[in-house]
C-alpha positions in Angstrom: -4.9 1.0 -16.0 -7.3 3.2 -13.6 -7.3 2.3 -10.2 -10.0 4.4 -7.9 -10.1 3.6 -4.2 -10.2 4.7 -0.7 -6.9 5.8 0.5 -5.4 4.0 4.2 -2.2 6.2 5.6 0.7 4.8 7.4 3.8 6.5 8.9 7.6 5.9 8.3 9.9 3.4 8.4 7.4 0.6 8.2 9.4 -2.7 7.7 8.7 -5.6 6.1 8.5 -7.7 9.5 5.4 -5.3 10.4 3.7 -5.7 6.5 3.9 -9.3 7.4 5.5 -10.9 10.8 7.7 -13.9 9.6 5.3 -16.4 11.6 2.3 -15.4 9.2 4.3 -16.6 6.2 3.7 -20.2 6.8 1.9 -20.6 3.1 2.9 -22.6 0.3 1.4 -20.1 -2.1 0.6 -16.2 -2.4 -3.1 -16.5 -1.4 -4.0 -16.0 1.9 -1.3 -14.0 3.1 -3.4 -10.7 3.4 -5.0 -12.1 6.3 -1.6 -11.5 8.1 -0.9 -8.0 6.8 0.0 -6.0 9.7 -1.1 -8.8 11.9 0.5 -7.4 15.2 -1.8 -4.2 14.5 -4.5 -5.5 13.6 -5.3 -8.4 16.0 -6.2 -7.6 19.7 -5.4 -11.4 19.7 -3.2 -12.7 16.7 -3.9 -16.7 17.7 -7.6 -16.0 17.3 -7.8 -13.3 14.9 -10.0 -10.9 17.1 -9.7 -7.4 15.6 -8.7 -4.4 17.2 -11.6 -1.9 16.3 -9.1 1.0 17.0 -6.9 -0.4 13.8 -7.5 1.6 11.0 -8.3 -1.5 8.2 -10.5 -2.7 10.5 -13.0 0.4 10.6 -15.7 0.2 8.3 -14.9 3.2 5.7 -11.2 1.6 5.4 -11.7 -2.1 5.2 -11.7 -2.2 1.4 -8.9 0.5 0.8 -6.7 -0.4 -2.2 -4.1 2.8 -2.1 -1.9 2.7 0.8 -0.3 6.0 1.8 2.8 5.8 3.5 5.9 7.9 4.7 9.4 7.7 4.2 11.3 4.3 3.5 8.4 2.2 3.1 9.3 -1.5 3.0 12.4 -1.5 4.7 13.7 -4.2 6.4 14.4 -7.8 5.3 13.8 -8.6 1.5 11.2 -10.9 1.9 8.9 -10.9 -1.3 6.0 -11.7 0.9 5.5 -8.1 2.0 4.3 -7.1 -1.5 2.5 -10.4 -1.4 0.4 -10.0 1.5 -0.7 -6.0 0.6 -1.7 -7.2 -3.0 -3.6 -10.3 -1.5 -5.5 -7.7 0.9 -6.2 -5.8 -1.9 -4.3 -3.1 -1.8 -3.0 -2.0 -5.3 -0.9 1.1 -5.5 1.4 2.3 -2.7 2.3 6.0 -2.5 5.2 7.2 -0.8 8.2 9.9 -0.6 10.7 6.8 -0.7 11.0 2.9 -0.7 13.3 0.7 0.3 15.0 -0.4 -2.8 14.3 -4.3 -2.5 10.7 -3.9 -1.5 10.1 -1.3 -4.7 11.3 -3.8 -7.0 9.3 -6.6 -5.6 6.3 -4.4 -5.5 6.4 -4.0 -9.6 7.5 -7.7 -10.1 4.1 -8.5 -8.6 1.7 -6.3 -9.9 1.8 -3.3 -7.2 2.2 0.2 -8.6 4.4 2.2 -5.6 4.5 5.8 -6.6 7.0 8.1 -5.3 5.8 11.8 -4.5 8.1 14.4 -2.9 7.3 14.6 0.9 5.2 18.0 0.9 2.7 16.4 -1.5 2.4 12.9 0.6 2.3 15.4 3.6 -0.6 17.3 1.8 -2.3 14.2 1.2 -2.2 12.8 4.9 -3.9 16.2 5.7 -6.8 15.3 3.5 -7.0 11.3 4.4 -7.1 12.2 8.1 -10.3 11.7 10.0 -12.8 8.6 9.8 -13.6 9.6 6.0 -11.5 7.8 3.6 -10.0 9.7 0.6 -11.3 8.6 -2.8 -8.2 8.8 -5.6 -8.0 7.6 -9.1 -4.4 6.5 -9.9 -4.7 6.7 -13.7 -1.3 4.8 -14.9 -1.5 5.2 -18.6 -1.5 9.5 -17.9 0.6 9.0 -15.0 -1.6 10.9 -12.8 -3.5 10.9 -9.2 -7.1 12.5 -9.2 -9.7 13.3 -6.9 -7.0 15.2 -4.4 -7.4 18.8 -3.5 -5.3 21.0 -5.7 -6.2 19.4 -9.0 -4.6 16.1 -11.0 -0.8 15.0 -9.1 1.5 13.9 -11.8 3.9 10.7 -11.2 7.0 9.3 -12.7 7.5 5.6 -13.5 10.1 3.6 -15.8 8.2 3.2 -18.9 9.2 -0.7 -19.0 7.8 -1.0 -15.9 4.6 0.9 -16.7 4.4 -1.5 -20.2 4.5 -4.5 -17.9 1.6 -3.4 -15.3 -0.6 -2.2 -18.3 0.0 -5.4 -20.0 -0.4 -7.4 -16.5 3.2 -9.3 -17.1 
């Protein structure tokens, strides 16, 4: 699995109600949940879906981001599986953070989303590279367990062998 994509960054303690507010979970299937991703931040008016041009996902350089860079404790809050569903439906394939909430971390793997844990100093370095209006382009190589494209050369990451196998085989 080689995933290349633009990186979008987020801060600490982003809970599942921020990722997908409960009012956005009125669908019978996973399809379409990406529209509600970060709805309270993406839209000036949630009812009309008028986009806030200042929100990073609404900027052209980040509109098709597939890698999300986050701070500590990403996915905290309630155990809703809709959070990884919404991220995946929007187009994210990888989330890089120093830590994840346990249930969100497990739900991500179960739904084909790769959560990568890196130490805080490495994530801070990526945050600095991803700053500004230009998107940081990274390639995530799950087989080699490396992230390429960042300053300083490839960054290695750990992943459970069984989970790696499942992601590589699309299970």
